[in-house]
C-alpha positions in Angstrom: 0.0 0.0 0.0 1.5 3.4 -1.0 2.0 5.9 1.7 2.5 8.5 -1.1 -0.3 8.2 -3.6 1.4 10.3 -6.3 5.1 11.1 -6.5 7.7 12.8 -8.7 10.9 10.7 -8.9 14.0 12.7 -9.8 17.0 10.7 -11.0 20.2 11.7 -12.7 21.0 10.8 -16.2 23.9 8.8 -14.8 21.4 6.2 -13.8 21.2 5.1 -17.4 24.9 4.9 -18.0 26.3 1.5 -18.9 29.0 -0.4 -17.1 31.1 0.0 -20.2 30.7 3.8 -20.1 28.1 4.1 -22.8 25.9 7.1 -22.1 22.7 5.1 -22.3 22.5 1.4 -21.6 19.5 -0.9 -22.3 20.4 -2.9 -19.2 20.5 0.2 -16.9 17.2 1.4 -18.4 15.6 -2.0 -17.9 16.8 -2.0 -14.3 15.4 1.5 -13.5 12.1 0.6 -15.3 11.8 -2.5 -13.1 12.4 -0.4 -10.0 9.7 2.1 -11.1 7.3 -0.8 -11.8 7.8 -1.9 -8.2 6.5 1.5 -7.0 3.4 1.4 -9.4 2.7 -2.2 -8.2 2.6 -0.8 -4.6 -0.2 1.6 -5.8 1.8 4.8 -6.4 1.3 7.1 -9.4 4.8 7.9 -10.6 6.0 10.8 -12.7 9.7 10.9 -13.5 12.2 13.7 -14.2 15.5 12.5 -15.4 18.6 14.6 -15.9 20.9 14.6 -19.0 24.3 14.6 -17.4 25.2 11.3 -18.9 25.0 12.9 -22.4 25.8 16.6 -21.8 25.6 19.1 -19.0 24.6 22.6 -20.0 26.9 24.4 -17.6 29.9 22.3 -18.7 29.2 22.9 -22.3 28.9 26.6 -21.7 32.4 26.5 -20.1 33.7 25.2 -23.4 32.9 28.3 -25.2 29.2 28.0 -26.0 26.8 30.6 -24.6 24.8 29.3 -21.6 21.4 29.6 -23.4 22.5 27.4 -26.2 24.3 25.0 -23.8 21.3 24.6 -21.6 19.2 23.9 -24.7 21.6 21.0 -25.5 21.2 19.7 -21.9 17.4 19.8 -22.3 17.7 17.6 -25.4 19.8 15.2 -23.4 16.9 14.7 -21.0 14.6 13.9 -23.8 16.9 11.2 -25.1 17.0 9.7 -21.6 13.2 9.9 -21.1 12.6 8.1 -24.5 15.0 5.4 -23.5 13.2 4.9 -20.2 9.8 4.9 -21.8 10.9 2.1 -24.1 12.2 0.1 -21.2 9.0 0.5 -19.3 6.8 -0.4 -22.3 8.9 -3.5 -22.9 8.0 -4.6 -19.3 4.3 -4.0 -19.9 4.1 -0.6 -18.1 2.2 2.1 -19.9 4.4 5.2 -20.2 4.3 8.6 -21.9 7.0 11.3 -22.4 6.0 14.9 -22.1 8.4 17.7 -23.0 8.5 21.3 -21.9 8.8 22.5 -25.5 7.1 21.2 -28.6 8.9 18.2 -30.1 6.5 17.2 -32.9 6.1 13.5 -33.2 8.9 12.7 -30.7 6.8 13.3 -27.6 3.8 15.1 -26.2 3.9 18.7 -25.1 3.4 19.0 -21.4 -0.1 19.6 -20.3 -0.8 19.5 -16.5 -4.4 18.3 -16.8 -3.5 15.5 -19.2 -0.5 14.6 -17.0 -2.8 14.3 -14.0 -5.2 12.1 -15.9 -2.5 9.8 -17.2 -1.0 9.4 -13.7 -4.5 8.6 -12.3 -4.9 5.9 -14.9 -1.6 4.2 -14.0 0.6 5.6 -16.7 4.1 6.5 -15.8 4.8 10.0 -17.1 8.3 11.2 -18.0 8.7 15.0 -17.8 11.6 15.9 -20.2 13.2 19.1 -21.3 13.6 20.6 -17.9 11.4 23.6 -17.4 11.9 24.6 -21.0 14.0 27.5 -20.0 17.8 28.0 -19.6 19.4 28.6 -16.2 17.0 26.2 -14.4 18.0 22.7 -13.3 16.2 19.5 -13.6 15.8 19.6 -9.8 13.7 22.7 -10.4 11.8 21.0 -13.2 11.0 18.2 -10.8 9.7 20.6 -8.1 7.7 22.5 -10.7 6.0 19.3 -12.1 5.3 18.1 -8.5 3.4 21.4 -7.9 1.6 21.2 -11.2 0.4 17.6 -11.0 -0.4 17.7 -7.2 2.3 15.2 -6.1 2.4 14.1 -2.5 6.2 13.9 -2.4 9.3 14.5 -4.5 11.7 11.5 -4.3 15.3 12.4 -5.1 17.2 9.2 -6.0 21.0 9.7 -5.7 24.2 7.8 -5.0 24.0 8.9 -1.3 21.7 7.2 1.2 20.4 10.4 2.6 21.3 13.9 3.9 24.3 14.2 6.2 25.5 17.1 8.4 28.9 16.9 6.6 30.3 15.1 3.6 30.6 11.4 4.7 33.4 10.9 2.1 35.7 13.2 4.1 34.0 13.1 7.5 33.6 9.4 8.7 31.7 10.6 11.8 29.1 12.5 9.7 25.5 12.1 10.9 22.7 11.1 8.6 19.3 12.6 9.3 16.2 10.3 9.2 14.1 13.5 9.2 15.0 17.1 8.9 12.9 20.3 8.6 13.2 22.6 5.6 14.3 25.5 7.8 17.1 23.4 9.4 18.4 22.5 5.9 18.6 26.2 5.1 20.2 27.1 8.4 22.8 24.3 8.1 23.3 25.0 4.4 22.9 21.3 3.5 23.0 20.5 -0.2 19.6 18.7 -0.7 19.0 20.1 -4.1 19.3 23.5 -5.8 17.8 26.3 -3.7 15.1 27.2 -6.3 13.7 23.7 -6.3 14.1 23.4 -2.5 12.2 26.7 -1.9 9.4 25.7 -4.3 8.9 22.4 -2.5 8.8 24.2 0.8 6.3 26.8 -0.4 3.9 24.2 -1.8 4.3 21.9 1.1 5.7 18.9 -0.8 8.1 16.8 1.3 11.4 15.6 -0.2 12.8 12.2 0.3 16.5 11.8 -0.5 17.5 8.2 -0.8 19.9 5.7 -2.4 18.5 5.0 -5.8 20.8 2.1 -6.6 19.7 -0.2 -3.8 17.3 -2.7 -5.3 13.7 -2.1 -4.1 14.3 1.3 -2.6 11.8 3.3 -4.7 9.1 0.9 -3.7 10.2 1.1 0.0 10.0 4.8 -0.1 6.5 5.0 -1.6 5.3 2.5 1.0 6.5 4.7 3.8 9.6 2.9 5.1 12.2 5.0 6.7 14.7 5.1 3.8 17.1 7.9 3.4 16.1 11.3 4.7 12.7 12.9 4.8 12.7 16.7 4.5 9.5 18.3 5.6 7.8 21.3 7.2 7.5 21.0 10.9 
């Protein structure tokens, strides 16, 4: 039984990278699709925002001489490629899935429409929200928070390599403390890097809790939607 009826799952593009270094791996996409299917089997409605860093990062491209507007446009296209790969993997496992983009993409994917997205989610379709917000200078974290607000999500799930939010970098501080729960205000006061501040502030304003968890542990997406104490829950007190 899902504790969160409707969620936005935010994952990095690196989750699709292959063991051989390929930017997009059919095996990795199939694994992630299976994890998402576990959440839908538990009764959750799942929207997905996936990054594009496995293909290109806008800020990095801009540093190579491109202007930031063009570079971020390149990054948005990377997220569309990833969303299409994940849709294919979901459909191959019998899970209905749709890709919606922030800007028109013709026959490639549907243009984002909040009402249609809500209807699709309610009918058990996994919806991939690609293309970021459709604007440069905004991260896919912000896109995830925005889509969570627009579709009425009950939580934003941020799947990462880390198993939660710590009071210091555990890689350099072996005694770092992981929080099971933490308030939005405390995250701000302690300057903890949950996600970019625009996304974080929007989640706080609309009252959508954030769960930061280890994406790469089998079954964790399902455990989170079922309400298990996995990772760190960031919420308003």
